[in-house]
Backbone as a chain_set.jsonl record, in Angstrom:
{"seq": "XXXXXXXXXXXXXXXXXXXXXXXXXXXXXXXXXXXXXXXXXXXXXXXXXXXXXXXXXXXXXXXXXXXXXXXXXXXXXXX", "coords": {"N": [[24.819, -2.525, 21.816], [21.93, -4.417, 21.776], [20.415, -7.706, 21.133], [17.766, -7.322, 20.234], [17.794, -4.7, 19.214], [19.638, -5.038, 17.148], [18.212, -6.804, 15.486], [16.036, -5.167, 14.858], [17.332, -3.178, 13.372], [18.278, -4.765, 11.252], [15.837, -5.523, 10.115], [14.805, -3.019, 9.297], [16.783, -2.294, 7.418], [16.461, -4.361, 5.558], [13.867, -3.888, 4.674], [14.323, -1.472, 3.383], [15.998, -2.351, 1.314], [14.188, -3.975, -0.058], [12.45, -2.001, -0.992], [14.141, -0.631, -2.782], [14.668, -2.676, -4.655], [12.066, -3.095, -5.588], [11.514, -0.669, -6.899], [13.494, -0.854, -8.837], [12.536, -3.04, -10.262], [10.139, -2.011, -11.279], [11.078, 0.097, -12.884], [12.719, -1.098, -14.734], [14.377, -1.593, -17.848], [14.349, -3.719, -19.579], [13.154, -7.09, -20.13], [14.89, -9.031, -19.073], [16.405, -7.596, -17.18], [14.323, -6.705, -15.551], [13.383, -9.176, -14.644], [15.592, -10.037, -13.153], [15.67, -8.104, -11.104], [13.145, -8.649, -9.993], [13.479, -11.256, -9.043], [15.468, -10.806, -7.111], [13.985, -9.098, -5.458], [11.939, -10.83, -4.518], [13.504, -12.617, -3.055], [14.534, -10.899, -1.089], [12.141, -10.125, 0.14], [11.433, -12.533, 1.282], [13.522, -12.825, 3.127], [12.991, -10.604, 4.746], [10.527, -11.357, 5.801], [11.3, -13.589, 7.27], [13.001, -12.425, 9.198], [11.13, -10.76, 10.481], [9.399, -12.768, 11.5], [11.086, -14.093, 13.33], [11.529, -11.999, 15.14], [8.941, -11.558, 16.001], [8.36, -13.982, 17.272], [9.906, -13.695, 19.529], [8.613, -11.687, 20.794], [9.238, -9.116, 20.088], [8.191, -7.687, 18.043], [5.154, -6.662, 17.581], [1.897, -7.113, 16.359], [-1.201, -5.634, 16.347], [-4.461, -6.95, 16.31], [-6.828, -5.967, 13.924], [-9.842, -4.304, 14.618], [-12.987, -5.745, 13.98], [-15.189, -4.128, 13.254], [-13.928, -1.814, 12.341], [-12.578, -2.803, 10.131], [-14.752, -3.488, 8.537], [-15.842, -0.935, 8.136], [-13.845, 0.248, 6.579], [-13.952, -1.369, 4.318], [-16.473, -0.72, 3.329], [-16.069, 1.987, 2.805], [-14.289, 1.961, 0.651], [-15.609, 0.585, -1.281]], "CA": [[23.625, -2.826, 21.056], [21.444, -5.745, 22.136], [19.872, -8.514, 20.038], [16.546, -6.721, 19.706], [18.188, -3.552, 18.399], [20.246, -5.571, 15.925], [17.141, -7.326, 14.635], [15.285, -4.014, 14.353], [18.15, -2.59, 12.307], [18.257, -5.687, 10.112], [14.519, -5.436, 9.496], [14.731, -1.739, 8.596], [17.647, -2.369, 6.24], [15.863, -5.27, 4.577], [12.726, -3.17, 4.091], [14.903, -0.518, 2.439], [16.456, -3.11, 0.148], [12.973, -4.357, -0.797], [11.981, -0.799, -1.669], [15.023, -0.391, -3.923], [14.424, -3.709, -5.673], [10.749, -2.846, -6.171], [11.661, 0.403, -7.877], [14.271, -1.404, -9.942], [11.634, -3.889, -11.053], [9.187, -1.135, -11.982], [11.77, 0.959, -13.846], [13.628, -1.877, -15.588], [14.235, -1.305, -19.272], [14.202, -4.947, -20.367], [12.604, -8.235, -19.403], [15.968, -9.679, -18.321], [16.717, -6.766, -16.015], [13.136, -6.769, -14.699], [13.386, -10.499, -14.018], [16.65, -10.07, -12.134], [15.197, -7.326, -9.962], [12.018, -9.344, -9.381], [14.047, -12.371, -8.286], [16.106, -10.232, -5.924], [12.907, -8.605, -4.599], [11.318, -11.969, -3.846], [14.458, -13.111, -2.072], [14.566, -9.939, 0.015], [10.87, -10.225, 0.848], [11.517, -13.745, 2.109], [14.399, -12.517, 4.26], [12.263, -9.675, 5.602], [9.522, -12.151, 6.503], [12.005, -14.429, 8.239], [13.415, -11.554, 10.301], [9.903, -10.403, 11.191], [8.928, -13.948, 12.238], [11.974, -14.296, 14.484], [11.257, -10.928, 16.096], [7.604, -11.789, 16.537], [8.484, -15.116, 18.203], [10.531, -13.208, 20.763], [7.795, -10.615, 21.343], [9.861, -7.84, 19.79], [7.434, -7.038, 16.975], [3.778, -7.07, 17.832], [0.836, -6.566, 15.523], [-2.518, -5.699, 16.95], [-5.524, -7.36, 15.415], [-7.766, -4.904, 13.592], [-11.202, -4.553, 15.084], [-13.818, -6.124, 12.842], [-16.02, -3.007, 12.8], [-13.07, -0.911, 11.573], [-12.348, -3.461, 8.849], [-16.002, -3.342, 7.78], [-15.951, 0.466, 7.732], [-12.905, 0.492, 5.479], [-14.476, -2.057, 3.138], [-17.57, 0.098, 2.818], [-15.522, 3.246, 2.32], [-13.611, 1.774, -0.619], [-16.422, -0.225, -2.211]], "C": [[23.194, -4.25, 21.41], [20.828, -6.454, 20.923], [18.633, -7.881, 19.41], [16.878, -5.535, 18.795], [18.834, -3.994, 17.085], [19.187, -6.077, 14.95], [16.293, -6.196, 14.058], [16.033, -3.343, 13.213], [18.16, -3.468, 11.062], [16.928, -5.584, 9.37], [14.38, -4.132, 8.711], [15.586, -1.738, 7.329], [17.031, -3.243, 5.154], [14.642, -4.633, 3.92], [13.218, -2.154, 3.069], [15.383, -1.193, 1.169], [15.26, -3.528, -0.703], [12.44, -3.174, -1.594], [12.828, -0.513, -2.908], [14.793, -1.41, -5.037], [13.066, -3.526, -6.336], [10.846, -1.761, -7.239], [12.497, -0.049, -9.08], [13.414, -2.256, -10.857], [10.694, -3.037, -11.891], [9.869, -0.381, -13.121], [12.656, 0.209, -14.835], [13.325, -1.658, -17.07], [14.087, -2.556, -20.136], [13.654, -6.065, -19.484], [13.664, -8.93, -18.552], [16.298, -8.907, -17.041], [15.552, -6.81, -15.023], [13.085, -8.106, -13.956], [14.425, -10.619, -12.919], [16.232, -9.295, -10.891], [14.063, -8.046, -9.238], [12.49, -10.534, -8.544], [14.698, -11.882, -6.998], [15.054, -9.712, -4.941], [12.258, -9.746, -3.838], [12.221, -12.559, -2.771], [14.502, -12.197, -0.848], [13.267, -9.963, 0.816], [10.841, -11.455, 1.753], [12.398, -13.511, 3.334], [13.708, -11.595, 5.25], [11.227, -10.431, 6.431], [10.149, -13.026, 7.575], [12.462, -13.607, 9.455], [12.21, -11.168, 11.145], [9.412, -11.567, 12.049], [9.764, -14.2, 13.485], [11.719, -13.236, 15.552], [9.905, -11.139, 16.775], [7.604, -12.925, 17.557], [9.024, -14.672, 19.55], [9.737, -12.075, 21.424], [8.349, -9.231, 21.069], [9.118, -7.061, 18.716], [6.01, -7.531, 17.102], [2.843, -6.368, 16.864], [-0.474, -6.714, 16.252], [-3.518, -6.127, 15.892], [-6.449, -6.175, 15.163], [-9.155, -5.293, 14.091], [-12.1, -4.763, 13.876], [-14.668, -4.966, 12.338], [-15.203, -1.995, 11.992], [-12.768, -1.491, 10.191], [-13.58, -3.291, 7.962], [-16.184, -1.909, 7.291], [-15.05, 0.766, 6.537], [-13.381, -0.178, 4.197], [-15.589, -1.244, 2.507], [-17.058, 1.378, 2.181], [-14.925, 3.089, 0.918], [-14.358, 0.879, -1.588], [-17.098, 0.637, -3.25]], "O": [[24.0, -5.179, 21.35], [20.732, -5.884, 19.836], [18.472, -7.904, 18.189], [16.294, -5.395, 17.72], [18.601, -3.391, 16.037], [19.253, -5.815, 13.749], [15.878, -6.259, 12.901], [15.434, -2.98, 12.201], [18.061, -2.964, 9.943], [16.899, -5.561, 8.139], [13.89, -4.14, 7.582], [15.159, -1.238, 6.289], [17.076, -2.902, 3.973], [14.413, -4.826, 2.726], [12.61, -1.988, 2.012], [15.196, -0.667, 0.072], [15.311, -3.446, -1.93], [12.024, -3.332, -2.742], [12.289, -0.189, -3.966], [14.73, -1.054, -6.214], [12.929, -3.78, -7.533], [10.326, -1.915, -8.344], [12.219, 0.344, -10.213], [13.549, -2.201, -12.079], [10.48, -3.311, -13.072], [9.298, -0.238, -14.202], [13.283, 0.833, -15.692], [12.168, -1.553, -17.478], [13.733, -2.453, -21.311], [13.69, -5.986, -18.256], [13.377, -9.369, -17.438], [16.45, -9.49, -15.968], [15.757, -6.935, -13.815], [12.775, -8.146, -12.765], [14.173, -11.226, -11.878], [16.412, -9.762, -9.767], [14.02, -8.054, -8.008], [11.96, -10.786, -7.462], [14.505, -12.465, -5.931], [15.209, -9.866, -3.73], [12.046, -9.639, -2.63], [11.752, -12.953, -1.704], [14.507, -12.668, 0.289], [13.292, -9.835, 2.04], [10.291, -11.416, 2.853], [12.067, -13.941, 4.439], [13.826, -11.782, 6.461], [11.072, -10.172, 7.625], [9.593, -13.184, 8.662], [12.323, -14.046, 10.597], [12.255, -11.238, 12.373], [9.048, -11.367, 13.208], [9.23, -14.483, 14.557], [11.697, -13.549, 16.742], [9.759, -10.921, 17.978], [6.93, -12.843, 18.584], [8.643, -15.211, 20.589], [10.127, -11.565, 22.474], [7.976, -8.27, 21.741], [9.399, -5.881, 18.507], [5.701, -8.675, 16.77], [2.987, -5.176, 16.591], [-0.816, -7.799, 16.723], [-3.434, -5.721, 14.733], [-6.811, -5.459, 16.098], [-9.575, -6.446, 13.996], [-11.993, -4.053, 12.875], [-14.858, -4.823, 11.13], [-15.726, -1.385, 11.059], [-12.709, -0.759, 9.202], [-13.46, -2.986, 6.775], [-16.628, -1.688, 6.164], [-15.453, 1.456, 5.601], [-13.231, 0.38, 3.111], [-15.642, -1.096, 1.286], [-17.555, 1.802, 1.138], [-15.047, 3.992, 0.09], [-13.803, 0.459, -2.603], [-17.816, 0.121, -4.107]]}, "num_chains": 1, "name": "protein.A"}
């Protein structure tokens, strides 16, 4: 397994953790539990962003810019 594959796996795992913490936050039965999940979610989102940034720096995760006309079409569609 090379570095890129390891980073891809880390990113996928972190996204999964974020999903679990999000659902925990939504379903929490008390403010204390909700706060704990929300704190963990924010921490995981930060880690996910850091992994993404490192991958992007190395050219391993590329995002294409949306075409402006497509963005405008979507805005009109949902206005």
